[in-house]
PyMOL Python script that loads the backbone (N, CA, C, O; Angstrom):
from pymol import cmd

cmd.read_pdbstr("""\
ATOM      1  N   UNK A   1      27.592 -24.302 -12.317  1.00  0.00           N
ATOM      2  CA  UNK A   1      27.789 -23.178 -13.230  1.00  0.00           C
ATOM      3  C   UNK A   1      26.588 -23.073 -14.136  1.00  0.00           C
ATOM      4  O   UNK A   1      26.109 -24.075 -14.666  1.00  0.00           O
ATOM      5  N   UNK A   2      26.100 -21.858 -14.316  1.00  0.00           N
ATOM      6  CA  UNK A   2      24.931 -21.618 -15.177  1.00  0.00           C
ATOM      7  C   UNK A   2      25.382 -21.664 -16.683  1.00  0.00           C
ATOM      8  O   UNK A   2      26.386 -21.071 -17.079  1.00  0.00           O
ATOM      9  N   UNK A   3      24.611 -22.371 -17.446  1.00  0.00           N
ATOM     10  CA  UNK A   3      24.816 -22.426 -18.838  1.00  0.00           C
ATOM     11  C   UNK A   3      24.129 -21.234 -19.473  1.00  0.00           C
ATOM     12  O   UNK A   3      22.904 -21.122 -19.442  1.00  0.00           O
ATOM     13  N   UNK A   4      24.933 -20.334 -20.057  1.00  0.00           N
ATOM     14  CA  UNK A   4      24.346 -19.064 -20.592  1.00  0.00           C
ATOM     15  C   UNK A   4      23.298 -19.267 -21.700  1.00  0.00           C
ATOM     16  O   UNK A   4      22.290 -18.565 -21.770  1.00  0.00           O
ATOM     17  N   UNK A   5      23.573 -20.233 -22.538  1.00  0.00           N
ATOM     18  CA  UNK A   5      22.538 -20.511 -23.587  1.00  0.00           C
ATOM     19  C   UNK A   5      21.220 -21.025 -23.013  1.00  0.00           C
ATOM     20  O   UNK A   5      20.145 -20.651 -23.482  1.00  0.00           O
ATOM     21  N   UNK A   6      21.308 -21.873 -22.010  1.00  0.00           N
ATOM     22  CA  UNK A   6      20.118 -22.415 -21.327  1.00  0.00           C
ATOM     23  C   UNK A   6      19.389 -21.294 -20.623  1.00  0.00           C
ATOM     24  O   UNK A   6      18.163 -21.197 -20.657  1.00  0.00           O
ATOM     25  N   UNK A   7      20.158 -20.473 -20.002  1.00  0.00           N
ATOM     26  CA  UNK A   7      19.561 -19.287 -19.254  1.00  0.00           C
ATOM     27  C   UNK A   7      18.831 -18.319 -20.211  1.00  0.00           C
ATOM     28  O   UNK A   7      17.737 -17.835 -19.923  1.00  0.00           O
ATOM     29  N   UNK A   8      19.459 -18.068 -21.315  1.00  0.00           N
ATOM     30  CA  UNK A   8      18.892 -17.118 -22.356  1.00  0.00           C
ATOM     31  C   UNK A   8      17.551 -17.719 -22.872  1.00  0.00           C
ATOM     32  O   UNK A   8      16.559 -17.008 -23.031  1.00  0.00           O
ATOM     33  N   UNK A   9      17.558 -19.061 -23.128  1.00  0.00           N
ATOM     34  CA  UNK A   9      16.446 -19.745 -23.582  1.00  0.00           C
ATOM     35  C   UNK A   9      15.296 -19.752 -22.566  1.00  0.00           C
ATOM     36  O   UNK A   9      14.126 -19.657 -22.935  1.00  0.00           O
ATOM     37  N   UNK A  10      15.664 -19.868 -21.245  1.00  0.00           N
ATOM     38  CA  UNK A  10      14.670 -19.872 -20.211  1.00  0.00           C
ATOM     39  C   UNK A  10      14.024 -18.472 -20.099  1.00  0.00           C
ATOM     40  O   UNK A  10      12.821 -18.383 -19.856  1.00  0.00           O
ATOM     41  N   UNK A  11      14.743 -17.453 -20.258  1.00  0.00           N
ATOM     42  CA  UNK A  11      14.262 -16.111 -20.265  1.00  0.00           C
ATOM     43  C   UNK A  11      13.362 -15.886 -21.459  1.00  0.00           C
ATOM     44  O   UNK A  11      12.268 -15.339 -21.319  1.00  0.00           O
ATOM     45  N   UNK A  12      13.800 -16.295 -22.614  1.00  0.00           N
ATOM     46  CA  UNK A  12      12.922 -16.143 -23.813  1.00  0.00           C
ATOM     47  C   UNK A  12      11.591 -16.886 -23.599  1.00  0.00           C
ATOM     48  O   UNK A  12      10.503 -16.383 -23.882  1.00  0.00           O
ATOM     49  N   UNK A  13      11.746 -18.089 -23.094  1.00  0.00           N
ATOM     50  CA  UNK A  13      10.433 -18.878 -22.904  1.00  0.00           C
ATOM     51  C   UNK A  13       9.599 -18.214 -21.891  1.00  0.00           C
ATOM     52  O   UNK A  13       8.376 -18.208 -22.032  1.00  0.00           O
ATOM     53  N   UNK A  14      10.172 -17.645 -20.868  1.00  0.00           N
ATOM     54  CA  UNK A  14       9.372 -16.911 -19.854  1.00  0.00           C
ATOM     55  C   UNK A  14       8.748 -15.686 -20.455  1.00  0.00           C
ATOM     56  O   UNK A  14       7.609 -15.366 -20.116  1.00  0.00           O
ATOM     57  N   UNK A  15       9.423 -14.987 -21.320  1.00  0.00           N
ATOM     58  CA  UNK A  15       8.856 -13.788 -22.034  1.00  0.00           C
ATOM     59  C   UNK A  15       7.624 -14.188 -22.877  1.00  0.00           C
ATOM     60  O   UNK A  15       6.594 -13.514 -22.857  1.00  0.00           O
ATOM     61  N   UNK A  16       7.758 -15.238 -23.574  1.00  0.00           N
ATOM     62  CA  UNK A  16       6.681 -15.736 -24.500  1.00  0.00           C
ATOM     63  C   UNK A  16       5.490 -16.119 -23.574  1.00  0.00           C
ATOM     64  O   UNK A  16       4.340 -15.775 -23.844  1.00  0.00           O
ATOM     65  N   UNK A  17       5.811 -16.836 -22.482  1.00  0.00           N
ATOM     66  CA  UNK A  17       4.648 -17.277 -21.654  1.00  0.00           C
ATOM     67  C   UNK A  17       3.934 -16.083 -21.033  1.00  0.00           C
ATOM     68  O   UNK A  17       2.705 -16.038 -20.972  1.00  0.00           O
ATOM     69  N   UNK A  18       4.724 -15.120 -20.576  1.00  0.00           N
ATOM     70  CA  UNK A  18       4.144 -13.902 -19.991  1.00  0.00           C
ATOM     71  C   UNK A  18       3.298 -13.122 -21.001  1.00  0.00           C
ATOM     72  O   UNK A  18       2.213 -12.618 -20.712  1.00  0.00           O
ATOM     73  N   UNK A  19       3.873 -13.060 -22.206  1.00  0.00           N
ATOM     74  CA  UNK A  19       3.121 -12.259 -23.299  1.00  0.00           C
ATOM     75  C   UNK A  19       1.760 -12.939 -23.600  1.00  0.00           C
ATOM     76  O   UNK A  19       0.735 -12.296 -23.826  1.00  0.00           O
ATOM     77  N   UNK A  20       1.835 -14.264 -23.585  1.00  0.00           N
ATOM     78  CA  UNK A  20       0.578 -15.006 -23.896  1.00  0.00           C
ATOM     79  C   UNK A  20      -0.385 -14.856 -22.784  1.00  0.00           C
ATOM     80  O   UNK A  20      -1.585 -14.754 -23.040  1.00  0.00           O
ATOM     81  N   UNK A  21       0.045 -14.836 -21.589  1.00  0.00           N
ATOM     82  CA  UNK A  21      -0.867 -14.684 -20.455  1.00  0.00           C
ATOM     83  C   UNK A  21      -1.506 -13.299 -20.405  1.00  0.00           C
ATOM     84  O   UNK A  21      -2.690 -13.131 -20.114  1.00  0.00           O
ATOM     85  N   UNK A  22      -0.637 -12.296 -20.711  1.00  0.00           N
ATOM     86  CA  UNK A  22      -1.160 -10.919 -20.814  1.00  0.00           C
ATOM     87  C   UNK A  22      -2.243 -10.773 -21.833  1.00  0.00           C
ATOM     88  O   UNK A  22      -3.297 -10.185 -21.590  1.00  0.00           O
ATOM     89  N   UNK A  23      -1.934 -11.361 -23.052  1.00  0.00           N
ATOM     90  CA  UNK A  23      -2.874 -11.321 -24.208  1.00  0.00           C
ATOM     91  C   UNK A  23      -4.227 -11.960 -23.840  1.00  0.00           C
ATOM     92  O   UNK A  23      -5.281 -11.481 -24.259  1.00  0.00           O
ATOM     93  N   UNK A  24      -4.180 -13.055 -23.045  1.00  0.00           N
ATOM     94  CA  UNK A  24      -5.345 -13.777 -22.708  1.00  0.00           C
ATOM     95  C   UNK A  24      -6.225 -13.220 -21.585  1.00  0.00           C
ATOM     96  O   UNK A  24      -7.420 -13.507 -21.507  1.00  0.00           O
ATOM     97  N   UNK A  25      -5.596 -12.410 -20.714  1.00  0.00           N
ATOM     98  CA  UNK A  25      -6.335 -11.981 -19.478  1.00  0.00           C
ATOM     99  C   UNK A  25      -7.280 -10.822 -19.880  1.00  0.00           C
ATOM    100  O   UNK A  25      -7.013  -9.989 -20.746  1.00  0.00           O
ATOM    101  N   UNK A  26      -8.361 -10.865 -19.184  1.00  0.00           N
ATOM    102  CA  UNK A  26      -9.356  -9.708 -19.194  1.00  0.00           C
ATOM    103  C   UNK A  26      -9.516  -8.996 -17.923  1.00  0.00           C
ATOM    104  O   UNK A  26     -10.487  -8.266 -17.721  1.00  0.00           O
ATOM    105  N   UNK A  27      -8.515  -9.204 -16.993  1.00  0.00           N
ATOM    106  CA  UNK A  27      -8.559  -8.631 -15.724  1.00  0.00           C
ATOM    107  C   UNK A  27      -7.815  -7.245 -15.703  1.00  0.00           C
ATOM    108  O   UNK A  27      -6.585  -7.228 -15.736  1.00  0.00           O
ATOM    109  N   UNK A  28      -8.548  -6.080 -15.650  1.00  0.00           N
ATOM    110  CA  UNK A  28      -7.893  -4.837 -15.699  1.00  0.00           C
ATOM    111  C   UNK A  28      -6.937  -4.582 -14.571  1.00  0.00           C
ATOM    112  O   UNK A  28      -5.898  -3.950 -14.761  1.00  0.00           O
ATOM    113  N   UNK A  29      -7.281  -5.075 -13.379  1.00  0.00           N
ATOM    114  CA  UNK A  29      -6.431  -4.852 -12.221  1.00  0.00           C
ATOM    115  C   UNK A  29      -5.141  -5.617 -12.349  1.00  0.00           C
ATOM    116  O   UNK A  29      -4.104  -5.162 -11.868  1.00  0.00           O
ATOM    117  N   UNK A  30      -5.180  -6.774 -12.991  1.00  0.00           N
ATOM    118  CA  UNK A  30      -3.914  -7.537 -13.221  1.00  0.00           C
ATOM    119  C   UNK A  30      -3.038  -6.857 -14.257  1.00  0.00           C
ATOM    120  O   UNK A  30      -1.814  -6.820 -14.123  1.00  0.00           O
ATOM    121  N   UNK A  31      -3.681  -6.310 -15.307  1.00  0.00           N
ATOM    122  CA  UNK A  31      -2.908  -5.576 -16.331  1.00  0.00           C
ATOM    123  C   UNK A  31      -2.263  -4.255 -15.783  1.00  0.00           C
ATOM    124  O   UNK A  31      -1.156  -3.858 -16.146  1.00  0.00           O
ATOM    125  N   UNK A  32      -3.058  -3.618 -14.881  1.00  0.00           N
ATOM    126  CA  UNK A  32      -2.578  -2.386 -14.302  1.00  0.00           C
ATOM    127  C   UNK A  32      -1.364  -2.725 -13.421  1.00  0.00           C
ATOM    128  O   UNK A  32      -0.394  -1.967 -13.403  1.00  0.00           O
ATOM    129  N   UNK A  33      -1.402  -3.834 -12.702  1.00  0.00           N
ATOM    130  CA  UNK A  33      -0.324  -4.216 -11.814  1.00  0.00           C
ATOM    131  C   UNK A  33       0.934  -4.485 -12.592  1.00  0.00           C
ATOM    132  O   UNK A  33       2.025  -4.050 -12.222  1.00  0.00           O
ATOM    133  N   UNK A  34       0.759  -5.238 -13.716  1.00  0.00           N
ATOM    134  CA  UNK A  34       1.824  -5.471 -14.601  1.00  0.00           C
ATOM    135  C   UNK A  34       2.493  -4.179 -15.148  1.00  0.00           C
ATOM    136  O   UNK A  34       3.714  -4.027 -15.177  1.00  0.00           O
ATOM    137  N   UNK A  35       1.575  -3.248 -15.586  1.00  0.00           N
ATOM    138  CA  UNK A  35       2.051  -1.973 -16.008  1.00  0.00           C
ATOM    139  C   UNK A  35       2.828  -1.227 -14.969  1.00  0.00           C
ATOM    140  O   UNK A  35       3.862  -0.623 -15.255  1.00  0.00           O
ATOM    141  N   UNK A  36       2.305  -1.271 -13.710  1.00  0.00           N
ATOM    142  CA  UNK A  36       2.974  -0.561 -12.644  1.00  0.00           C
ATOM    143  C   UNK A  36       4.327  -1.135 -12.428  1.00  0.00           C
ATOM    144  O   UNK A  36       5.267  -0.383 -12.169  1.00  0.00           O
ATOM    145  N   UNK A  37       4.497  -2.523 -12.525  1.00  0.00           N
ATOM    146  CA  UNK A  37       5.825  -3.093 -12.396  1.00  0.00           C
ATOM    147  C   UNK A  37       6.792  -2.615 -13.461  1.00  0.00           C
ATOM    148  O   UNK A  37       7.951  -2.328 -13.161  1.00  0.00           O
ATOM    149  N   UNK A  38       6.338  -2.527 -14.684  1.00  0.00           N
ATOM    150  CA  UNK A  38       7.187  -2.045 -15.678  1.00  0.00           C
ATOM    151  C   UNK A  38       7.574  -0.574 -15.446  1.00  0.00           C
ATOM    152  O   UNK A  38       8.731  -0.202 -15.643  1.00  0.00           O
ATOM    153  N   UNK A  39       6.632   0.240 -15.039  1.00  0.00           N
ATOM    154  CA  UNK A  39       6.891   1.639 -14.853  1.00  0.00           C
ATOM    155  C   UNK A  39       7.990   1.812 -13.742  1.00  0.00           C
ATOM    156  O   UNK A  39       8.888   2.647 -13.839  1.00  0.00           O
ATOM    157  N   UNK A  40       7.845   0.955 -12.680  1.00  0.00           N
ATOM    158  CA  UNK A  40       8.797   1.082 -11.558  1.00  0.00           C
ATOM    159  C   UNK A  40      10.133   0.433 -11.822  1.00  0.00           C
ATOM    160  O   UNK A  40      11.101   0.592 -11.078  1.00  0.00           O
ATOM    161  N   UNK A  41      10.145  -0.283 -12.878  1.00  0.00           N
ATOM    162  CA  UNK A  41      11.413  -1.080 -13.235  1.00  0.00           C
ATOM    163  C   UNK A  41      12.608  -0.069 -13.350  1.00  0.00           C
ATOM    164  O   UNK A  41      13.720  -0.331 -12.889  1.00  0.00           O
ATOM    165  N   UNK A  42      12.317   1.060 -13.970  1.00  0.00           N
ATOM    166  CA  UNK A  42      13.385   2.049 -14.136  1.00  0.00           C
ATOM    167  C   UNK A  42      13.966   2.621 -12.897  1.00  0.00           C
ATOM    168  O   UNK A  42      15.134   3.008 -12.854  1.00  0.00           O
ATOM    169  N   UNK A  43      13.126   2.675 -11.860  1.00  0.00           N
ATOM    170  CA  UNK A  43      13.626   3.051 -10.566  1.00  0.00           C
ATOM    171  C   UNK A  43      13.488   4.566 -10.288  1.00  0.00           C
ATOM    172  O   UNK A  43      13.332   4.961  -9.132  1.00  0.00           O
ATOM    173  N   UNK A  44      13.545   5.434 -11.356  1.00  0.00           N
ATOM    174  CA  UNK A  44      13.454   6.871 -11.124  1.00  0.00           C
ATOM    175  C   UNK A  44      12.205   7.501 -11.543  1.00  0.00           C
ATOM    176  O   UNK A  44      12.107   8.728 -11.550  1.00  0.00           O
ATOM    177  N   UNK A  45      11.124   6.642 -11.937  1.00  0.00           N
ATOM    178  CA  UNK A  45       9.900   7.204 -12.429  1.00  0.00           C
ATOM    179  C   UNK A  45       9.250   8.009 -11.351  1.00  0.00           C
ATOM    180  O   UNK A  45       8.600   9.014 -11.638  1.00  0.00           O
ATOM    181  N   UNK A  46       9.404   7.599 -10.112  1.00  0.00           N
ATOM    182  CA  UNK A  46       8.714   8.338  -8.986  1.00  0.00           C
ATOM    183  C   UNK A  46       9.270   9.826  -8.971  1.00  0.00           C
ATOM    184  O   UNK A  46       8.554  10.772  -8.644  1.00  0.00           O
ATOM    185  N   UNK A  47      10.490   9.952  -9.319  1.00  0.00           N
ATOM    186  CA  UNK A  47      11.076  11.299  -9.225  1.00  0.00           C
ATOM    187  C   UNK A  47      10.436  12.235 -10.293  1.00  0.00           C
ATOM    188  O   UNK A  47      10.163  13.407 -10.035  1.00  0.00           O
ATOM    189  N   UNK A  48      10.213  11.664 -11.495  1.00  0.00           N
ATOM    190  CA  UNK A  48       9.573  12.536 -12.499  1.00  0.00           C
ATOM    191  C   UNK A  48       8.160  12.844 -12.177  1.00  0.00           C
ATOM    192  O   UNK A  48       7.640  13.829 -12.700  1.00  0.00           O
ATOM    193  N   UNK A  49       7.471  12.067 -11.337  1.00  0.00           N
ATOM    194  CA  UNK A  49       6.134  12.379 -10.970  1.00  0.00           C
ATOM    195  C   UNK A  49       6.037  13.416  -9.879  1.00  0.00           C
ATOM    196  O   UNK A  49       4.950  13.929  -9.616  1.00  0.00           O
ATOM    197  N   UNK A  50       7.176  13.749  -9.217  1.00  0.00           N
ATOM    198  CA  UNK A  50       7.035  14.783  -8.186  1.00  0.00           C
ATOM    199  C   UNK A  50       6.993  16.130  -8.773  1.00  0.00           C
ATOM    200  O   UNK A  50       7.563  16.381  -9.835  1.00  0.00           O
ATOM    201  N   UNK A  51       6.284  17.061  -8.056  1.00  0.00           N
ATOM    202  CA  UNK A  51       6.282  18.482  -8.571  1.00  0.00           C
ATOM    203  C   UNK A  51       7.690  19.070  -8.531  1.00  0.00           C
ATOM    204  O   UNK A  51       8.531  18.600  -7.765  1.00  0.00           O
ATOM    205  N   UNK A  52       7.951  20.064  -9.322  1.00  0.00           N
ATOM    206  CA  UNK A  52       9.298  20.622  -9.404  1.00  0.00           C
ATOM    207  C   UNK A  52       9.734  21.223  -8.067  1.00  0.00           C
ATOM    208  O   UNK A  52      10.921  21.182  -7.743  1.00  0.00           O
ATOM    209  N   UNK A  53       8.800  21.783  -7.275  1.00  0.00           N
ATOM    210  CA  UNK A  53       9.216  22.390  -6.075  1.00  0.00           C
ATOM    211  C   UNK A  53       9.667  21.334  -4.994  1.00  0.00           C
ATOM    212  O   UNK A  53      10.526  21.618  -4.158  1.00  0.00           O
ATOM    213  N   UNK A  54       9.055  20.112  -5.047  1.00  0.00           N
ATOM    214  CA  UNK A  54       9.443  19.088  -4.210  1.00  0.00           C
ATOM    215  C   UNK A  54      10.834  18.547  -4.653  1.00  0.00           C
ATOM    216  O   UNK A  54      11.716  18.299  -3.831  1.00  0.00           O
ATOM    217  N   UNK A  55      10.984  18.377  -5.995  1.00  0.00           N
ATOM    218  CA  UNK A  55      12.361  17.941  -6.519  1.00  0.00           C
ATOM    219  C   UNK A  55      13.387  18.933  -6.058  1.00  0.00           C
ATOM    220  O   UNK A  55      14.417  18.529  -5.519  1.00  0.00           O
ATOM    221  N   UNK A  56      13.163  20.192  -6.239  1.00  0.00           N
ATOM    222  CA  UNK A  56      14.153  21.133  -5.750  1.00  0.00           C
ATOM    223  C   UNK A  56      14.409  21.124  -4.268  1.00  0.00           C
ATOM    224  O   UNK A  56      15.558  21.261  -3.849  1.00  0.00           O
ATOM    225  N   UNK A  57      13.411  20.973  -3.476  1.00  0.00           N
ATOM    226  CA  UNK A  57      13.562  20.790  -2.024  1.00  0.00           C
ATOM    227  C   UNK A  57      14.511  19.589  -1.702  1.00  0.00           C
ATOM    228  O   UNK A  57      15.474  19.712  -0.945  1.00  0.00           O
ATOM    229  N   UNK A  58      14.179  18.432  -2.321  1.00  0.00           N
ATOM    230  CA  UNK A  58      14.965  17.299  -2.131  1.00  0.00           C
ATOM    231  C   UNK A  58      16.454  17.414  -2.520  1.00  0.00           C
ATOM    232  O   UNK A  58      17.372  16.981  -1.823  1.00  0.00           O
ATOM    233  N   UNK A  59      16.597  18.033  -3.689  1.00  0.00           N
ATOM    234  CA  UNK A  59      17.918  18.259  -4.228  1.00  0.00           C
ATOM    235  C   UNK A  59      18.702  19.181  -3.316  1.00  0.00           C
ATOM    236  O   UNK A  59      19.877  18.916  -3.058  1.00  0.00           O
ATOM    237  N   UNK A  60      18.080  20.297  -2.795  1.00  0.00           N
ATOM    238  CA  UNK A  60      18.771  21.194  -1.917  1.00  0.00           C
ATOM    239  C   UNK A  60      19.077  20.445  -0.624  1.00  0.00           C
ATOM    240  O   UNK A  60      20.183  20.626  -0.113  1.00  0.00           O
ATOM    241  N   UNK A  61      18.241  19.657  -0.071  1.00  0.00           N
ATOM    242  CA  UNK A  61      18.506  18.885   1.146  1.00  0.00           C
ATOM    243  C   UNK A  61      19.644  17.934   0.946  1.00  0.00           C
ATOM    244  O   UNK A  61      20.448  17.785   1.865  1.00  0.00           O
ATOM    245  N   UNK A  62      19.777  17.288  -0.161  1.00  0.00           N
ATOM    246  CA  UNK A  62      20.877  16.364  -0.482  1.00  0.00           C
ATOM    247  C   UNK A  62      22.224  17.141  -0.503  1.00  0.00           C
ATOM    248  O   UNK A  62      23.237  16.713   0.050  1.00  0.00           O
ATOM    249  N   UNK A  63      22.158  18.313  -1.181  1.00  0.00           N
ATOM    250  CA  UNK A  63      23.325  19.129  -1.274  1.00  0.00           C
ATOM    251  C   UNK A  63      23.810  19.637   0.184  1.00  0.00           C
ATOM    252  O   UNK A  63      24.992  19.656   0.528  1.00  0.00           O
ATOM    253  N   UNK A  64      22.839  20.002   0.904  1.00  0.00           N
ATOM    254  CA  UNK A  64      23.119  20.466   2.319  1.00  0.00           C
ATOM    255  C   UNK A  64      23.756  19.343   3.076  1.00  0.00           C
ATOM    256  O   UNK A  64      24.729  19.565   3.796  1.00  0.00           O
ATOM    257  N   UNK A  65      23.239  18.131   2.941  1.00  0.00           N
ATOM    258  CA  UNK A  65      23.705  16.990   3.679  1.00  0.00           C
ATOM    259  C   UNK A  65      25.068  16.654   3.200  1.00  0.00           C
ATOM    260  O   UNK A  65      25.886  16.306   4.051  1.00  0.00           O
ATOM    261  N   UNK A  66      25.429  16.709   1.942  1.00  0.00           N
ATOM    262  CA  UNK A  66      26.782  16.431   1.385  1.00  0.00           C
ATOM    263  C   UNK A  66      27.763  17.374   1.941  1.00  0.00           C
ATOM    264  O   UNK A  66      28.907  16.984   2.173  1.00  0.00           O
ATOM    265  N   UNK A  67      27.376  18.671   2.189  1.00  0.00           N
ATOM    266  CA  UNK A  67      28.240  19.721   2.678  1.00  0.00           C
ATOM    267  C   UNK A  67      28.270  19.828   4.136  1.00  0.00           C
ATOM    268  O   UNK A  67      28.760  20.815   4.684  1.00  0.00           O
ATOM    269  N   UNK A  68      27.742  18.808   4.811  1.00  0.00           N
ATOM    270  CA  UNK A  68      27.638  18.778   6.332  1.00  0.00           C
ATOM    271  C   UNK A  68      26.813  19.898   6.954  1.00  0.00           C
ATOM    272  O   UNK A  68      27.077  20.297   8.088  1.00  0.00           O
ATOM    273  N   UNK A  69      25.818  20.412   6.230  1.00  0.00           N
ATOM    274  CA  UNK A  69      24.971  21.466   6.785  1.00  0.00           C
ATOM    275  C   UNK A  69      23.713  20.788   7.353  1.00  0.00           C
ATOM    276  O   UNK A  69      22.597  21.058   6.908  1.00  0.00           O
ATOM    277  N   UNK A  70      23.902  19.954   8.285  1.00  0.00           N
ATOM    278  CA  UNK A  70      22.779  19.187   8.848  1.00  0.00           C
ATOM    279  C   UNK A  70      22.917  19.260  10.401  1.00  0.00           C
ATOM    280  O   UNK A  70      23.974  19.582  10.942  1.00  0.00           O
ATOM    281  N   UNK A  71      21.823  18.952  11.056  1.00  0.00           N
ATOM    282  CA  UNK A  71      21.740  18.811  12.524  1.00  0.00           C
ATOM    283  C   UNK A  71      21.570  17.376  12.931  1.00  0.00           C
ATOM    284  O   UNK A  71      20.747  16.644  12.382  1.00  0.00           O
ATOM    285  N   UNK A  72      22.372  16.980  13.916  1.00  0.00           N
ATOM    286  CA  UNK A  72      22.218  15.600  14.342  1.00  0.00           C
ATOM    287  C   UNK A  72      21.044  15.533  15.348  1.00  0.00           C
ATOM    288  O   UNK A  72      20.556  16.581  15.772  1.00  0.00           O
ATOM    289  N   UNK A  73      20.596  14.362  15.728  1.00  0.00           N
ATOM    290  CA  UNK A  73      19.409  14.194  16.511  1.00  0.00           C
ATOM    291  C   UNK A  73      19.528  14.949  17.871  1.00  0.00           C
ATOM    292  O   UNK A  73      18.626  15.661  18.315  1.00  0.00           O
ATOM    293  N   UNK A  74      20.689  14.735  18.475  1.00  0.00           N
ATOM    294  CA  UNK A  74      20.877  15.326  19.778  1.00  0.00           C
ATOM    295  C   UNK A  74      20.764  16.860  19.804  1.00  0.00           C
ATOM    296  O   UNK A  74      20.237  17.423  20.764  1.00  0.00           O
ATOM    297  N   UNK A  75      21.261  17.544  18.743  1.00  0.00           N
ATOM    298  CA  UNK A  75      21.206  18.938  18.596  1.00  0.00           C
ATOM    299  C   UNK A  75      19.784  19.322  18.374  1.00  0.00           C
ATOM    300  O   UNK A  75      19.380  20.340  18.935  1.00  0.00           O
ATOM    301  N   UNK A  76      18.993  18.643  17.637  1.00  0.00           N
ATOM    302  CA  UNK A  76      17.613  19.017  17.426  1.00  0.00           C
ATOM    303  C   UNK A  76      16.812  18.906  18.752  1.00  0.00           C
ATOM    304  O   UNK A  76      16.010  19.779  19.084  1.00  0.00           O
ATOM    305  N   UNK A  77      17.050  17.848  19.462  1.00  0.00           N
ATOM    306  CA  UNK A  77      16.327  17.629  20.748  1.00  0.00           C
ATOM    307  C   UNK A  77      16.716  18.705  21.692  1.00  0.00           C
ATOM    308  O   UNK A  77      15.839  19.273  22.343  1.00  0.00           O
ATOM    309  N   UNK A  78      18.026  19.043  21.820  1.00  0.00           N
ATOM    310  CA  UNK A  78      18.472  20.076  22.748  1.00  0.00           C
ATOM    311  C   UNK A  78      17.882  21.405  22.365  1.00  0.00           C
ATOM    312  O   UNK A  78      17.426  22.108  23.266  1.00  0.00           O
ATOM    313  N   UNK A  79      17.843  21.831  21.081  1.00  0.00           N
ATOM    314  CA  UNK A  79      17.341  23.130  20.745  1.00  0.00           C
ATOM    315  C   UNK A  79      15.813  23.150  20.897  1.00  0.00           C
ATOM    316  O   UNK A  79      15.239  24.184  21.240  1.00  0.00           O
ATOM    317  N   UNK A  80      15.171  22.037  20.650  1.00  0.00           N
ATOM    318  CA  UNK A  80      13.714  21.989  20.880  1.00  0.00           C
ATOM    319  C   UNK A  80      13.268  22.167  22.326  1.00  0.00           C
ATOM    320  O   UNK A  80      12.293  22.837  22.667  1.00  0.00           O
ATOM    321  N   UNK A  81      14.116  21.470  23.174  1.00  0.00           N
ATOM    322  CA  UNK A  81      13.861  21.651  24.647  1.00  0.00           C
ATOM    323  C   UNK A  81      14.093  22.991  25.103  1.00  0.00           C
ATOM    324  O   UNK A  81      13.338  23.484  25.941  1.00  0.00           O
ATOM    325  N   UNK A  82      15.109  23.657  24.610  1.00  0.00           N
ATOM    326  CA  UNK A  82      15.385  25.009  24.969  1.00  0.00           C
ATOM    327  C   UNK A  82      14.381  25.933  24.577  1.00  0.00           C
ATOM    328  O   UNK A  82      13.974  26.818  25.330  1.00  0.00           O
ATOM    329  N   UNK A  83      13.927  25.736  23.306  1.00  0.00           N
ATOM    330  CA  UNK A  83      12.940  26.666  22.705  1.00  0.00           C
ATOM    331  C   UNK A  83      11.526  26.512  23.314  1.00  0.00           C
ATOM    332  O   UNK A  83      10.840  27.497  23.588  1.00  0.00           O
ATOM    333  N   UNK A  84      11.119  25.249  23.513  1.00  0.00           N
ATOM    334  CA  UNK A  84       9.751  24.958  23.965  1.00  0.00           C
ATOM    335  C   UNK A  84       9.687  24.561  25.358  1.00  0.00           C
ATOM    336  O   UNK A  84       8.579  24.352  25.852  1.00  0.00           O
ATOM    337  N   UNK A  85      10.766  24.428  26.071  1.00  0.00           N
ATOM    338  CA  UNK A  85      10.743  24.110  27.516  1.00  0.00           C
ATOM    339  C   UNK A  85      10.317  22.695  27.805  1.00  0.00           C
ATOM    340  O   UNK A  85       9.643  22.434  28.801  1.00  0.00           O
ATOM    341  N   UNK A  86      10.706  21.776  26.939  1.00  0.00           N
ATOM    342  CA  UNK A  86      10.386  20.324  27.204  1.00  0.00           C
ATOM    343  C   UNK A  86      11.204  19.846  28.304  1.00  0.00           C
ATOM    344  O   UNK A  86      11.104  18.681  28.688  1.00  0.00           O
TER     345      UNK A  86
END
""", "prot")
cmd.dss("prot")
cmd.show_as("cartoon", "prot")
cmd.util.cbc("prot")
cmd.orient("prot")
C-alpha cells in the first residue's frame, strides 16, 4: 500500500529537483522540450492551434459519424471501382 504522505513528499522533492535542474541548465533545446511537455500536458492544446476551418471540418465529421452518416470501407471500395473502373 502506498503511503500518501510519503508519496506527496516524493512528488515535492521531485518538483524541487526539477526546478533546480531547469534553473541550472543553459541548453535551449532542453528547455524547449520541457516547455513542449507542459504545453501538451493539457491534451487539447493542439486543437487550439488548428485553424478555425479545420476545427469546423473535424467537428462536422464527428457529428456526421455520431449520426451514422458515414461510409464503411466496403462501400467506398465498391463505389470507387464502379466510378473509376478498378
